[in-house]
DODOTOR-328891 format. One record per atom (N, C-alpha, C, O): x negated, y, z negated. Coordinates in pm, whole numbers, padded with zeros to 5 digits, always signed. Example, Ala and Ser with C-alpha at 12.3 -4.5 7.8 and 13.67 -1.06 7.14 Angstrom:
<recs>
-01319-00569-00780/-01230-00450-00780/-01320-00330-00780/-01424-00332-00846/-01285-00225-00708/-01367-00106-00714/-01290+00003-00787/-01341+00114-00804/
</recs>
This chain:
<recs>
+00475-07396+02153/+00494-07294+02055/+00387-07309+01946/+00361-07420+01898/+00325-07195+01906/+00221-07195+01804/+00282-07147+01673/+00349-07044+01667/+00256-07221+01570/+00305-07185+01438/+00199-07103+01364/+00080-07136+01366/+00243-06998+01300/+00153-06915+01220/+00162-06963+01076/+00271-06971+01019/+00047-06994+01017/+00050-07040+00878/+00114-06937+00786/+00097-06816+00804/+00188-06986+00689/+00259-06899+00594/+00161-06809+00519/+00195-06694+00489/+00042-06858+00488/-00054-06777+00411/-00095-06651+00489/-00118-06547+00427/-00105-06658+00622/-00139-06541+00703/-00025-06441+00701/-00047-06321+00689/+00098-06490+00713/+00214-06402+00709/+00222-06333+00573/+00247-06213+00566/+00200-06406+00467/+00205-06350+00333/+00096-06244+00314/+00124-06139+00257/-00025-06270+00360/-00134-06173+00347/-00102-06045+00424/-00124-05935+00374/-00050-06060+00546/-00016-05943+00627/+00097-05864+00562/+00093-05741+00557/+00197-05933+00513/+00309-05868+00449/+00263-05790+00325/+00303-05676+00304/+00178-05852+00245/+00126-05784+00126/+00043-05662+00163/+00050-05559+00097/-00037-05673+00268/-00119-05560+00312/-00031-05445+00358/-00058-05329+00325/+00074-05475+00435/+00166-05370+00482/+00238-05307+00364/+00252-05185+00359/+00285-05387+00271/+00353-05334+00153/+00260-05246+00070/+00301-05140+00022/+00137-05288+00052/+00041-05209-00026/+00016-05075+00043/+00009-04972-00024/+00002-05074+00175/-00019-04949+00249/+00101-04857+00234/+00084-04736+00217/+00221-04913+00240/+00342-04831+00225/+00349-04769+00085/+00384-04652+00071/+00316-04846-00016/+00319-04796-00152/+00217-04682-00168/+00249-04580-00228/+00097-04699-00116/-00005-04595-00126/+00039-04467-00054/+00019-04357-00106/+00099-04480+00062/+00146-04363+00135/+00260-04295+00062/+00266-04172+00055/+00350-04372+00008/+00465-04315-00064/+00421-04242-00190/+00483-04143-00231/+00315-04290-00252/+00267-04228-00376/+00168-04116-00350/+00116-04057-00445/+00141-04086-00227/+00050-03976-00197/-00095-04017-00198/-00182-03930-00207/-00125-04143-00189/-00264-04186-00183/-00326-04187-00320/-00262-04224-00419/-00450-04147-00326/-00522-04156-00452/-00473-04052-00553/-00423-03946-00515/-00487-04084-00676/-00446-03998-00785/-00561-03902-00814/-00671-03946-00850/-00538-03772-00800/-00645-03674-00812/-00625-03581-00931/-00516-03572-00988/-00731-03514-00965/-00729-03402-01058/-00834-03304-01005/-00948-03344-00977/-00797-03177-00991/-00884-03079-00925/-00890-02949-01005/-00802-02920-01085/-00996-02872-00982/-01011-02741-01044/-01078-02645-00945/-01164-02685-00866/-01037-02519-00952/-01103-02415-00873/-01114-02290-00960/-01044-02275-01060/-01205-02200-00919/-01228-02076-00993/-01232-01961-00894/-01290-01972-00786/-01169-01849-00933/-01173-01726-00852/-01217-01609-00939/-01194-01607-01060/-01281-01513-00875/-01321-01391-00945/-01278-01271-00862/-01309-01263-00743/-01205-01179-00925/-01162-01055-00859/-01273-00952-00882/-01280-00888-00987/-01360-00936-00782/-01477-00848-00793/-01438-00705-00830/-01337-00653-00784/-01520-00644-00913/-01513-00501-00940/-01655-00447-00920/-01752-00519-00945/-01668-00322-00876/-01802-00269-00847/-01900-00276-00964/-02019-00297-00944/-01850-00259-01087/-01937-00261-01205/-01997-00399-01232/-02106-00409-01288/-01926-00505-01193/-01971-00642-01219/-01973-00721-01088/-01880-00797-01060/-02077-00704-01008/-02082-00778-00882/-02091-00928-00905/-02139-00974-01009/-02046-01002-00810/-02039-01148-00813/-02175-01212-00845/-02179-01317-00909/-02284-01151-00801/-02415-01213-00823/-02458-01212-00970/-02557-01276-01005/-02385-01142-01057/-02412-01144-01201/-02337-01256-01272/-02359-01280-01391/-02249-01325-01201/-02160-01425-01261/-02213-01567-01246/-02258-01607-01138/-02208-01641-01356/-02236-01784-01356/-02115-01853-01418/-02066-01811-01522/-02066-01959-01353/-01954-02037-01405/-01999-02180-01421/-02067-02235-01334/-01962-02241-01535/-01993-02381-01559/-01864-02457-01586/-01779-02411-01662/-01850-02572-01522/-01737-02663-01542/-01790-02794-01596/-01895-02841-01552/-01719-02853-01690/-01758-02985-01739/-01633-03063-01779/-01551-03016-01857/-01621-03182-01723/-01510-03270-01759/-01555-03381-01852/-01484-03481-01869/-01673-03366-01912/-01726-03467-02002/-01813-03569-01931/-01885-03644-01997/-01807-03572-01799/-01888-03667-01723/-01976-03596-01621/-02089-03638-01596/-01925-03489-01561/-01996-03422-01452/-02004-03271-01477/-01914-03198-01435/-02108-03224-01543/-02121-03078-01554/-02159-03019-01419/-02233-03081-01342/-02109-02902-01391/-02135-02838-01262/-02147-02688-01282/-02062-02626-01346/-02253-02628-01228/-02272-02484-01228/-02233-02435-01089/-02285-02483-00989/-02141-02338-01086/-02092-02288-00958/-02175-02171-00909/-02207-02079-00985/-02209-02176-00781/-02276-02065-00717/-02175-01967-00662/-02056-01998-00657/-02219-01849-00621/-02127-01745-00572/-02035-01792-00459/-01919-01751-00453/-02086-01876-00369/-02003-01923-00257/-01897-02023-00300/-01801-02048-00226/-01912-02082-00418/-01816-02180-00466/-01705-02116-00550/-01609-02183-00588/-01720-01988-00579/-01621-01914-00657/-01536-01834-00559/-01589-01753-00483/-01406-01857-00561/-01317-01787-00469/-01292-01643-00513/-01346-01596-00612/-01210-01576-00435/-01169-01438-00463/-01023-01426-00422/-00974-01511-00347/-00952-01324-00468/-00814-01308-00423/-00810-01307-00269/-00878-01227-00204/-00731-01394-00214/-00720-01404-00069/-00827-01490-00004/-00825-01510+00117/-00921-01543-00082/-01028-01627-00027/-01052-01744-00122/-01083-01726-00240/-01037-01862-00069/-01058-01981-00151/-01206-02006-00172/-01288-01979-00086/-01237-02059-00287/-01372-02106-00316/-01369-02258-00308/-01285-02315-00238/-01456-02320-00376/-01459-02466-00378/-01349-02521-00468/-01303-02456-00562/-01311-02642-00437/-01217-02716-00522/-01288-02844-00561/-01337-02917-00475/-01294-02871-00691/-01378-02977-00742/-01297-03084-00814/-01207-03053-00892/-01329-03209-00786/-01261-03321-00851/-01308-03331-00996/-01425-03307-01027/-01216-03366-01084/-01248-03388-01224/-01194-03525-01265/-01123-03591-01189/-01229-03565-01384/-01167-03686-01440/-01019-03657-01461/-00977-03541-01459/-00942-03760-01479/-00797-03743-01495/-00753-03746-01641/-00635-03726-01670/-00846-03771-01731/-00816-03773-01874/-00931-03708-01948/-01044-03702-01898/-00901-03659-02066/-01004-03593-02146/-00981-03444-02146/-00867-03397-02145/-01091-03368-02149/-01083-03223-02152/-01173-03163-02046/-01278-03218-02011/-01130-03049-01995/-01209-02970-01902/-01256-02846-01975/-01176-02770-02029/-01387-02825-01976/-01448-02709-02038/-01492-02615-01926/-01563-02656-01834/-01449-02490-01935/-01483-02389-01835/-01547-02272-01909/-01491-02221-02006/-01664-02230-01863/-01728-02114-01925/-01780-02022-01815/-01810-02066-01704/-01790-01895-01849/-01846-01797-01755/-01943-01708-01831/-01935-01695-01954/-02033-01648-01756/-02126-01553-01814/-02165-01450-01708/-02201-01486-01596/-02156-01324-01743/-02210-01217-01662/-02340-01175-01730/-02340-01144-01849/-02450-01173-01656/-02579-01134-01714/-02658-01053-01611/-02653-01079-01491/-02731-00954-01663/-02819-00872-01579/-02952-00855-01652/-02954-00813-01768/-03060-00887-01586/-03195-00876-01643/-03205-00947-01778/-03268-00896-01871/-03143-01063-01788/-03150-01143-01910/-03057-01098-02022/-03056-01159-02128/-02980-00992-02000/-02887-00942-02103/-02746-00989-02068/-02698-00968-01956/-02680-01053-02165/-02542-01100-02142/-02447-00982-02155/-02443-00914-02258/-02369-00960-02049/-02274-00849-02045/-02136-00893-02094/-02062-00815-02154/-02103-01018-02068/-01979-01078-02114/-01990-01228-02097/-02056-01276-02005/-01926-01300-02186/-01925-01446-02176/-01799-01498-02242/-01748-01438-02337/-01749-01609-02191/-01629-01667-02249/-01611-01810-02207/-01684-01861-02122/-01513-01875-02268/-01489-02017-02240/-01346-02054-02274/-01277-01985-02349/-01303-02164-02216/-01172-02223-02248/-01181-02373-02225/-01259-02420-02143/-01102-02447-02299/-01092-02592-02284/-00946-02626-02263/-00859-02579-02337/-00919-02708-02161/-00782-02748-02130/-00777-02899-02116/-00878-02962-02084/-00661-02959-02140/-00650-03105-02125/-00647-03144-01977/-00580-03080-01896/-00719-03248-01944/-00715-03300-01807/-00595-03393-01791/-00553-03458-01887/-00542-03398-01670/-00432-03487-01640/-00438-03526-01494/-00494-03454-01411/-00381-03639-01463/-00381-03684-01325/-00277-03608-01244/-00182-03553-01301/-00295-03605-01113/-00205-03534-01021/-00190-03388-01063/-00079-03334-01064/-00303-03324-01097/-00295-03187-01147/-00408-03104-01089/-00522-03150-01078/-00376-02982-01052/-00473-02886-00999/-00474-02764-01090/-00374-02693-01101/-00588-02740-01156/-00606-02620-01237/-00669-02512-01152/-00753-02540-01066/-00628-02389-01177/-00692-02272-01118/-00729-02176-01229/-00646-02144-01313/-00854-02130-01230/-00902-02033-01329/-00935-01904-01256/-01003-01905-01153/-00887-01793-01310/-00917-01661-01256/-00996-01583-01359/-00965-01587-01478/-01097-01511-01312/-01177-01423-01397/-01150-01282-01347/-01170-01252-01229/-01106-01195-01439/-01070-01057-01401/-01115-00959-01508/-01121-00992-01626/-01146-00840-01464/-01173-00730-01556/-01045-00647-01560/-00994-00605-01456/-00994-00624-01682/-00870-00547-01694/-00864-00487-01834/-00926-00538-01927/-00787-00379-01848/-00770-00315-01978/-00645-00364-02051/-00628-00337-02169/-00558-00437-01980/-00439-00497-02041/-00430-00642-01995/-00497-00684-01900/-00348-00717-02063/-00331-00859-02031/-00276-00875-01889/-00162-00836-01864/-00354-00931-01797/-00308-00942-01659/-00201-01050-01638/-00149-01064-01527/-00169-01126-01741/-00067-01231-01724/+00075-01178-01743/+00170-01255-01730/+00090-01052-01773/+00224-00998-01799/+00319-01017-01680/+00440-01021-01700/+00267-01028-01560/+00350-01049-01442/+00318-01182-01373/+00344-01199-01254/+00263-01274-01447/+00214-01400-01387/+00316-01512-01404/+00359-01542-01516/+00353-01573-01293/+00436-01694-01296/+00343-01813-01283/+00259-01817-01193/+00357-01909-01370/+00272-02027-01363/+00146-02020-01446/+00071-02116-01452/+00122-01907-01511/+00005-01898-01599/+00030-01981-01724/+00139-01980-01781/-00073-02053-01765/-00061-02139-01882/-00137-02083-02001/-00109-02120-02115/-00233-01995-01976/-00311-01940-02085/-00402-01829-02036/-00428-01816-01916/-00449-01749-02130/-00540-01640-02100/-00615-01603-02227/-00561-01609-02337/-00740-01564-02209/-00821-01517-02320/-00902-01398-02274/-00953-01396-02162/-00914-01299-02361/-00994-01179-02333/-01128-01190-02404/-01135-01240-02517/-01234-01144-02338/-01368-01147-02394/-01431-01010-02380/-01411-00942-02279/-01509-00966-02480/-01569-00833-02476/-01659-00816-02354/-01721-00910-02305/-01664-00693-02307/-01749-00654-02194/-01838-00539-02241/-01790-00445-02304/-01967-00546-02210/-02061-00440-02247/-02008-00304-02199/-01962-00291-02086/-02015-00204-02286/-01956-00073-02259/-02006-00011-02129/-01928+00054-02059/-02131-00029-02095/-02186+00032-01973/-02123-00025-01846/-02138+00033-01739/-02054-00139-01858/-01994-00204-01741/-01842-00193-01739/-01777-00249-01651/-01786-00121-01834/-01641-00102-01840/-01598+00013-01750/-01670+00112-01735/-01480-00002-01690/-01419+00110-01615/-01350+00204-01711/-01352+00326-01694/-01286+00145-01813/-01223+00222-01921/-01269+00160-02053/-01319+00048-02055/-01252+00232-02162/-01298+00184-02292/-01225+00058-02338/-01272-00011-02429/-01113+00027-02277/-01033-00090-02318/-01060-00213-02231/-01000-00318-02255/-01147-00204-02132/-01172-00318-02042/-01230-00438-02115/-01315-00426-02203/-01181-00553-02077/-01232-00683-02120/-01243-00771-01996/-01191-00737-01890/-01312-00882-02011/-01312-00983-01905/-01211-01088-01948/-01219-01144-02058/-01116-01115-01860/-01008-01210-01888/-01034-01340-01814/-01068-01341-01696/-01017-01450-01885/-01017-01583-01825/-00873-01632-01832/-00818-01652-01940/-00813-01652-01715/-00671-01687-01703/-00662-01821-01632/-00736-01846-01537/-00573-01908-01679/-00560-02036-01611/-00414-02077-01596/-00327-02038-01674/-00394-02154-01495/-00264-02212-01466/-00285-02343-01394/-00398-02380-01362/-00178-02412-01370/-00191-02540-01302/-00062-02578-01233/+00042-02514-01251/-00072-02682-01153/+00044-02729-01079/+00017-02872-01034/-00097-02916-01025/+00126-02942-01007/+00112-03077-00955/+00049-03070-00816/+00066-02973-00744/-00024-03173-00780/-00086-03179-00648/+00012-03233-00545/+00031-03174-00439/+00074-03346-00579/+00162-03411-00480/+00296-03341-00461/+00346-03333-00349/+00353-03291-00568/+00482-03224-00562/+00476-03093-00639/+00534-03081-00746/+00406-02994-00584/+00387-02869-00660/+00516-02792-00677/+00604-02794-00591/+00526-02725-00790/+00637-02633-00814/+00608-02507-00734/+00496-02456-00739/+00705-02458-00661/+00689-02338-00580/+00742-02218-00659/+00859-02215-00697/+00656-02121-00685/+00694-02003-00764/+00734-01891-00671/+00770-01782-00716/
</recs>
């Protein structure tokens, strides 16, 4: 009979326990952000620039990284503490048509979603899970109606155990 040293048993037991704990907790602790734009003919997607910054990694999003209703864009990892700064700009021939920004607190196990929309009224009136919204002026030549603004709307949810709306 061969005896297994206690130190090997202890190392294996600790490794198995650590793996179980990681699986039970959902693995790594994440924080994520995504951006979507609901295209309108007056403001095509190619006029839009979005910038994200978590204080460590600024990122400028290209058109393929910005989602649309019914189509996901990129999802980007952020720090888990601090602030997330999100800004957008619509520009044509060097002229800014609309621009805006928002800052939200970062947190672990959290997924933020930002939507950019053109609307004449607050689009959050029927929104479940929205955490904030801001309206920004839009150049008159690009408005559908005289009351149109560009809205930046955000919401969030847990990653591991999301609330179902």
